[in-house]
C-alpha positions as CSV (number, residue, x, y, z in Angstrom):
1,X,-54.7,-30.8,48.8
2,X,-53.2,-34.2,47.8
3,X,-55.0,-35.8,50.7
4,X,-58.3,-34.4,49.5
5,X,-57.9,-36.1,46.2
6,X,-58.3,-39.5,48.0
7,X,-61.3,-38.6,50.0
8,X,-64.6,-40.1,48.9
9,X,-66.8,-37.7,46.9
10,X,-70.0,-36.4,48.5
11,X,-73.1,-38.0,46.9
12,X,-73.9,-34.8,44.9
13,X,-70.3,-34.4,43.7
14,X,-70.3,-38.1,42.6
15,X,-73.5,-37.7,40.7
16,X,-72.2,-34.6,39.0
17,X,-69.0,-36.5,38.0
18,X,-71.1,-39.4,36.7
19,X,-73.3,-37.0,34.7
20,X,-70.2,-35.3,33.2
21,X,-68.7,-38.7,32.2
22,X,-71.9,-40.0,30.7
23,X,-72.5,-36.8,28.7
24,X,-68.8,-36.6,27.6
25,X,-68.8,-40.1,26.2
26,X,-71.9,-39.3,24.2
27,X,-70.5,-36.0,22.9
28,X,-67.0,-37.3,22.2
29,X,-68.5,-40.3,20.4
30,X,-70.5,-38.0,18.0
31,X,-68.1,-35.0,17.8
32,X,-64.7,-36.4,18.5
33,X,-62.1,-33.8,19.4
34,X,-64.3,-31.0,18.1
35,X,-66.5,-31.3,21.3
36,X,-66.6,-28.2,23.3
37,X,-66.0,-28.5,27.1
38,X,-68.7,-25.9,27.8
39,X,-71.2,-27.9,25.7
40,X,-70.4,-31.0,27.8
41,X,-71.0,-29.1,31.0
42,X,-74.3,-27.6,29.8
43,X,-75.6,-31.0,28.5
44,X,-74.6,-32.6,31.8
45,X,-76.5,-29.9,33.7
46,X,-73.5,-28.6,35.6
47,X,-71.5,-25.4,35.5
48,X,-68.2,-25.1,33.7
49,X,-66.5,-24.6,37.1
50,X,-67.8,-28.0,38.2
51,X,-66.5,-29.7,35.0
52,X,-63.1,-28.1,35.3
53,X,-62.9,-28.8,39.1
54,X,-63.3,-32.5,38.2
55,X,-61.4,-32.5,35.0
56,X,-58.9,-29.6,34.7
57,X,-58.0,-30.4,31.0
58,X,-59.7,-31.9,28.0
59,X,-57.1,-34.7,28.2
60,X,-58.0,-35.5,31.9
61,X,-61.7,-35.7,30.8
62,X,-60.9,-38.0,27.8
63,X,-58.8,-40.3,30.0
64,X,-61.4,-40.4,32.7
65,X,-64.2,-41.2,30.1
66,X,-62.1,-43.9,28.6
67,X,-61.3,-45.5,31.9
68,X,-64.9,-45.3,33.0
69,X,-66.1,-47.0,29.8
70,X,-63.6,-49.8,30.3
71,X,-64.8,-50.2,33.9
72,X,-68.4,-50.3,32.9
73,X,-67.7,-52.9,30.2
74,X,-65.8,-55.1,32.5
75,X,-68.2,-54.7,35.5
76,X,-71.0,-55.8,33.2
77,X,-69.6,-59.4,32.8
78,X,-70.5,-60.6,36.3
79,X,-73.8,-58.7,36.3
80,X,-74.8,-60.3,33.0
81,X,-73.8,-63.8,34.2
82,X,-76.0,-63.3,37.2
83,X,-79.0,-62.3,35.1
84,X,-78.7,-64.5,32.0
85,X,-77.6,-67.9,30.8
86,X,-73.9,-68.0,30.1
87,X,-74.4,-68.0,26.3
88,X,-76.8,-65.1,26.5
89,X,-74.5,-63.2,28.8
90,X,-71.6,-63.6,26.4
91,X,-73.7,-62.4,23.5
92,X,-75.0,-59.4,25.4
93,X,-71.5,-58.5,26.6
94,X,-70.2,-58.5,23.0
95,X,-72.9,-55.9,22.2
96,X,-71.6,-53.8,25.1
97,X,-68.1,-54.3,23.6
98,X,-69.3,-52.7,20.4
99,X,-70.7,-49.7,22.4
100,X,-67.3,-49.4,24.1
101,X,-65.4,-49.5,20.8
102,X,-67.8,-46.9,19.3
103,X,-67.1,-44.6,22.2
104,X,-63.3,-45.2,22.0
105,X,-63.4,-44.6,18.2
106,X,-64.8,-41.1,18.8
107,X,-62.0,-40.3,21.3
108,X,-59.1,-42.0,19.4
109,X,-57.3,-38.9,18.4
110,X,-57.5,-37.5,21.9
111,X,-56.3,-40.8,23.3
112,X,-53.4,-40.9,20.9
113,X,-52.5,-37.3,21.9
114,X,-52.4,-38.3,25.5
115,X,-50.2,-41.3,24.7
116,X,-47.9,-39.1,22.6
117,X,-47.3,-36.8,25.6
118,X,-46.2,-39.7,27.8
119,X,-49.6,-40.5,29.4
120,X,-51.1,-44.0,29.5
121,X,-54.9,-43.8,29.3
122,X,-55.0,-47.5,28.6
123,X,-53.3,-48.6,31.8
124,X,-54.6,-52.1,32.5
125,X,-57.6,-52.0,30.1
126,X,-56.4,-54.9,28.0
127,X,-56.0,-57.1,31.1
128,X,-59.3,-56.1,32.5
129,X,-61.1,-56.8,29.2
130,X,-59.3,-60.1,28.9
131,X,-60.4,-61.0,32.4
132,X,-64.0,-60.2,31.6
133,X,-63.9,-62.3,28.4
134,X,-62.3,-65.2,30.3
135,X,-65.0,-65.2,33.0
136,X,-67.8,-65.2,30.4
137,X,-66.1,-68.0,28.4
138,X,-65.3,-70.1,31.5
139,X,-69.0,-69.9,32.4
140,X,-70.0,-70.9,28.9
141,X,-67.5,-73.8,28.8
142,X,-68.8,-75.0,32.2
143,X,-72.3,-74.9,30.8
144,X,-71.2,-76.8,27.7
145,X,-72.5,-74.2,25.3
146,X,-69.2,-73.2,23.6
147,X,-66.2,-75.0,22.1
148,X,-63.3,-75.4,24.5
149,X,-60.6,-75.4,21.7
150,X,-61.1,-71.6,21.3
151,X,-59.6,-69.5,24.1
152,X,-60.3,-66.0,25.4
153,X,-57.4,-64.5,23.5
154,X,-58.9,-65.9,20.3
155,X,-62.2,-64.2,21.0
156,X,-60.5,-61.0,22.1
157,X,-58.6,-61.0,18.8
158,X,-61.9,-61.6,16.9
159,X,-63.6,-58.8,18.7
160,X,-60.7,-56.4,18.0
161,X,-60.8,-57.4,14.4
162,X,-64.6,-56.7,14.2
163,X,-64.0,-53.4,15.9
164,X,-61.2,-52.4,13.5
165,X,-63.3,-53.1,10.5
166,X,-66.7,-52.0,11.8
167,X,-66.0,-49.2,14.3
168,X,-68.5,-46.4,14.3
169,X,-72.2,-46.2,14.6
170,X,-72.7,-46.2,10.8
171,X,-71.3,-49.8,10.7
172,X,-73.2,-51.1,13.7
173,X,-75.4,-53.6,11.8
174,X,-72.4,-55.1,10.0
175,X,-70.6,-55.4,13.3
176,X,-73.5,-57.2,14.9
177,X,-73.7,-59.6,12.0
178,X,-70.0,-60.3,12.4
179,X,-70.4,-60.9,16.1
180,X,-73.3,-63.3,15.5
181,X,-71.1,-65.2,12.9
182,X,-68.2,-65.4,15.4
183,X,-70.4,-66.5,18.3
184,X,-72.3,-69.0,16.1
185,X,-68.9,-70.5,15.2
186,X,-68.0,-70.8,18.9
187,X,-71.3,-72.5,19.9
188,X,-71.4,-76.2,20.5
189,X,-73.9,-77.9,18.3
190,X,-75.8,-81.0,19.6
């Protein structure tokens, strides 16, 4: 059975897993720990058995959702740089960071519970996010559109501060204003 865990998923199984993760992030974001596993399965269009085969416990699902959100956030950096100017890519990525934080905020109690039992849902997430910010800032610096005296760790700290004070969908407009203020302060003026 352990060997089967490393086999690539069939296309239909992969789609089901992705549907479960996408639905779970939405449901956990709005309902937090009160979210029912059966509701997630139903909204994802899969049976409960499919959900539990992929994620045998609520904690396993929460951890997978969190790791999936981090991966999507970090994978977006090179895609945005390929599609937009560096400054626009950085600005767009910070909006995705707000989406990530909003999802994380809805799952925070579950993530804390996992950590309290010895699990580590965060793994390398900080390093991955830092690498994404660094790649965006390096591209912006090379294009001459941002100050070079502000480093990726400074922007990461600013993003975390904005997230702490403005987490949740109800504060989204304030968070976006704070992001604009931060990014405007980073921009090189002619």
